[in-house]
C-alpha positions, 0 to 999 in steps of 0.5 A: 410486474414486481412493485416496491411501495415505500411508506407506512401510512393511510396513503400507502394502504390506499395505494397498495389496495389499488395496485393489488387489483391490477392484472399486471402485478406480480408481487407487491412489497411495502416498506415498511407498511402497516397492519393494513397493507399486509392484506395487499402485499408483503411488508418488508422491514427496510430502512427507507433512509438507507438507499443502499439497503433499498438497492439490495432489496430491489435487485434481490427481488427483481423489482420492476417499479418503485413507487415513493409515497412520502416526500422525504426520500424524494427530497433526499434524492432517491430517484437520483440515486437510482439514475446514477447507479449502473444496476438501477438506472433502468428501474423506473421510480415514481416520484420526482428527482431532487431538482423537482422535489425541491418544489416541496423541499423549499417554500422559497424555491416554490414561491420563486418558481411561481413568480417566475412562471406567473402562477397566482400565489400570495405576495411574499418575502423570505428572511434569514437570521441576518435579515430579521429586522427586515422581516419585522418591517415586512410584517408591519406592512401586512394586515393580520393574520400573519403567515410564517412558513419554515422554508424546509420540511418540518413534518407538517408543523412548519406553518404558523398563522397568528393574528397579533403582530408582536406574536408574529415577530416573536414567532419569526425570531424563534423560527429563525433561531432554530425552532424547526432546526435547519428547516427554518433557517429561512422563513417565508412570510406571506400575505394571508389569503381569505377563501376556501381551500382544496387539493388538486392532484396531477400525474405527469410523465414529464411531457403530458399530464392527467388531472386526478379527482380533486379533494378537500381535507380537514386539518384541524383537530376540532369540529368546525375547524378549530384547535390545533393542526393535524396531519388530516382528520378527514377528506371528501371528493369531489369538491362541490365548489370546484365546478368546470369553470373553476377547474378550467382556470386551475388547469390554465393558470396553474397546472399548464404553467407548472408543467411547462415551467418544470420543462423550461427549468430542465427538470424531468419530472415523473410522478405526482404534483399536489397543488394546495389551492385556495379559491379567492372569490372565483380565482385559484391561488397556489398555497403550496406544492407537494411532490407526492399524493396527500394524506388523507386525500389519497384515501378519497382520490384513489378509490375514485379512479376506476381504471388500472392504476398500475397501468397508469404508473407504467405509462408514466415510467415509459413516458406514454401517459397520453395513451393511458386509459384513465376513468373516474368513478362518478360516485363521491367518497369521504374518509373519516380519520380515527385518531389516538387520544391526545393527538396531535399532542402526546398520545399512547401507542399499543391500544388494541383495535376492536370490531374491524370485522364489523365495519360494513360498506367502507374501506379501512385504510390503516395509517398508524397500526401494527400487528402484535400478538394476533391483535391489531394495535395503534401505532401512531396519532392517526390510526385508521382512515374510514373511506366510503362511497355515496351518491354525494359526499354527505351520504358517504360521510354518514356511512363512514361515521357509522363505522367510526362508531363501531370500530373501537380502541381506548382513547379513540377520537374522530370528527363528526363534521367532515364536509360541514363547510360544503353544505 
């Protein structure tokens, strides 16, 4: 089976690592990939925004399955493009059609969906430029902190949380007047929920589902969860507070209503559903849906899947997921992200990464790297995800931290407290 994996981050490196282990695999191509994915397949310089380019490559290389890593191609309708094409429609795509991808592509749609199917989430309202004054009134009725979310995709920067009412009003005005372009032409304001967050991942063939290992990621740049938000500074799995009783609530109150709701909406969903959850007291609430695997959560979730991952994807494609073998490693995993100096603000690329060969007992998943003149150099804010196994998450973190110290590049930074809040 020849596979095309679309994406270039740590998520795709972890997926390439796992897919490459399958005896079902013929050739694996990663578009565009990075300096780490070349260890598991062939990187191809494809413009993943140009679906005609992807079509040509798929047909010329006898691709049997396409796995879409990031959300943008899904929201743009790559799966629909395949289904509508006479030469492509039989080639399975892992990732939802556009009507399903809107769960991530529109915060307003997602909130309406949750409300319709009685899925627990924060109280909210949606506003436009024309209803700005109503937005101010709604903010006045809420207690701080104030949560404002751009409706559309905003490269992970579209959520603003503020403690001051006047600052929240100013932020709403700026967002609705183009701060995030078309993404914030509508803004969702929601009630702040106080609790502890986690991520739960589900794979579905449109009929049945399987629940992957849960994870917890750490978005803030500074230790103790301080400073600016990032794409993720690390993650752990399993999550100590997500016991069997809580996960049963997640399944019954969130997962089953979501899968059944998609069916009732006539949305044939094949792929992953990422549930961004918060545990309030002992109850799960949905913060957001994503329509793909998360990053850096993938780097701790995928290593805990013992069974053949490509076989699992094949069952999704054939709508036989109920028959798939699915086993989870009982060991814990952690990942620590090495990032460029200055990230998530301005940072420089092209820094030579040293001592990769000296890292032991960890999996190195490249995020922002490329090969240049026989060197591996930095090519992004988040550079390398260092994943380790352990008897528990804290043992795993210590192994990752040891290798985080060994691997080096100019301006390197990483958090040393991943998992700190779970002790």
